[in-house]
N, C-alpha and C positions, 0 to 999 in steps of 0.2 A: 504494500500500500504506500502511495506517495502523497505527501502533503505539499501543496503549493500555497505560499503566502502572498496575499494581495494587500492593497491599501487598507489600513486600519484593522478592522476585525474580520475581514473577509478571507476565507481560505477555501481550497478545494481538496477533496480526497479523490484519488483516482486509483483504479485497479483494473488493468486491462483496458477495456473500452467503456468502463463505467465511471461516471463522474458525479460526485456529490458536492454541492455548493452550500457553504454556510455564510450567512449574514452579508449578502450583497447590498450594501447601503449606498447612500448618495455621496459619501466620502470616497468611494471606490470608482475611479474614473471609467474603468471598463466594465462596470457592473452589468450593463445591458448585454454586452458580448458574453460575459461569463454565464449569465442567466440563460442565454440562447444555447450555450454549449452543455448545460447541466442536464443530467437525467432525473435528478430530484434535488430539492432545495430545503434547507433548514433555516429558520429565522428565529433567533432567540427572543426578540422582543420588538416593540413597535417604534422605537426611536429611529430617526431618519438615518443615522450613521450606520445602522444595521439593516435597515429595511427601506429599499427604494421602491415605494409603492407603485409609482407610475411605470417603471420598467417591468416590474413583476406582473402587473395587470395586463400590460401589452403582450408579454410573452405567453401568459396563460390563455389569452384570447386566441393566440395563434396555434397553441399546442394543447388540445384537450386531454392529452395523456400525461401532462406535466403535473406533478403534485408538490405542494409546499406543506411541510410540517412545522407547526408554529403554535404560539399561544392563541387562546380563544379570541383575544382582541384583534390580533393580526388576521386570523382566519375570517373574522366577520367582515373585514375590509376587502378580502380577496375573493370571497364566494366559494362555490362548491368544490373547486379543485384544491382548496386548502383544508388540511386536516388539523384540528385542534388537538394538542397533546398536553399532558400534564405530568407532574412528578410521578414516577413509578411506571409510566408507559414504556413499552418496547415496540419499535416499529422496524420494518425493513424498507430502507430508502435507497433506491438505485442499487439494490443488492447488498447494501451495507447494513449490518445490524446496529441499531441505535437505541440507547436507553436514555430516558429523560429524567432530569434531576433539578430540584429547586422550584421556587414559586415566584420570588420577588426580585426586582432590581435592587441593587445596593442603595442604601440611603444616601441621598445627596444633601438634603436639608429637611428639617421637620416641616417646613412650609411647602415643600414640593411633594405632591402625591407620588407614591411608588408605583411604577408600572409592573405588570407581570413580566417575569423573565424565566426562561427555562434554559438549563445547560444540557448539552448533548455529549454523551459518551459514545464514541464511534468504535465499533468492533471490540468493545470492552478494553480499549487500549488508550485512546486519545480523547481528552476532555476539553471541550470548548464551553466556558462558563457563561458566555455573554457578558452582561454587566453585573456580575455577581461574584462573591467569594464563597458560594455554596460549595460544600465539600460532598462529593458523591459518595454514596454508601457502596463503594466498589474500589478495587485496585485500579490504579491509573499508571500506565507506562509513561505517557507523554502528556504534560499539562500545558495548555496555552494560557499565558499569564497576561492579563491586561495591565498596562503601565501608565496610561494617561487618561484624563477626563475629570470632570468635576466631582466624581464619586470615589476616585481611587486614592489610596494611601499606601505608601511603601510599607509601613508597619503592618497594616492589615494584609497586604499582599504577601509579606514574609510569613505571617501566621497561616495564611491560606496554603502556601506551598508546603510548609512544615506539616500541616494537617493532612494534606493529600498524599504526601510522601511519594512523589513521582520519581522515576529514574531520570527523566529528562524534562526540561522546561524550555518553551519558546515564547518570545515576547510578541504580543499582539496589542491592538488598541493603543498604538504608540504614536499616532499621527500628530498629537498636540505637543510632542516632545522634540526638541532640537537634537542634534547629534550628541551634544553634551548631556542632555537629559536622558537619552537612551543609554549612553555609556554609564551614567550615574545609576540608572535602574539595574543595569547588569552588574555593577559593583555592589550595590546594597542588597540585591536579591540573588546574587550569584554564588558561585562556589566558594569564593573567599569572603563572602558577606554573610547574610543572615540565614541562608537556607542550606548551604553546602552543596547546592546543585547549580551547575553553570546555566545561566540564562542566555539562551542563544538568540541572536538577531538574524532574521532572514530578510534579504532585500525583497522588494515587491517583485513578484514573478519568479522568485527563487524557490526551489523544491528541495525536499529531503525525504529519504526513505524512512519508513517507520516499521 
């Protein structure tokens, strides 16, 4: 299985001719292209940096066989080709086994309502948490770690990695960080920092075998 990192929180999983796309949002310049190439799509929550509603609606109209697995709020916006999922669910998406974890977006501020958010564990190996530090009730080989945004905190991110105890971590949700900021995240959350696990940074469009 191969993971390819795109802008912000967007990644794809590929295995042979199967492609599973996660969180194609408006911060991902080639979101429409990635949506067109995907065999199935996962969306963790309704925020625009994870969910390009216009691009998804257009592609769903063109491809009646395309399915999006997501929260009830996002599914309501997309219609019948979207499947609402919640914590504890297990689905098969583009031939990949996917389990669903968590319920809520991480707290930004008490004055801002919390959106629903689900994390996805792909093939019982790789966990994409969306905008959350939810710890899945399962072993995780590779953890995708969000490092920027109004809800993120390095201290909480470190505790998240420690609680999940993955063998490998990869930085996502990093668009709001400069190069210095990304390097700082790798230092604080990396092998010589608070977690003991190297925090890898993949360039947009770069891939790694899992």
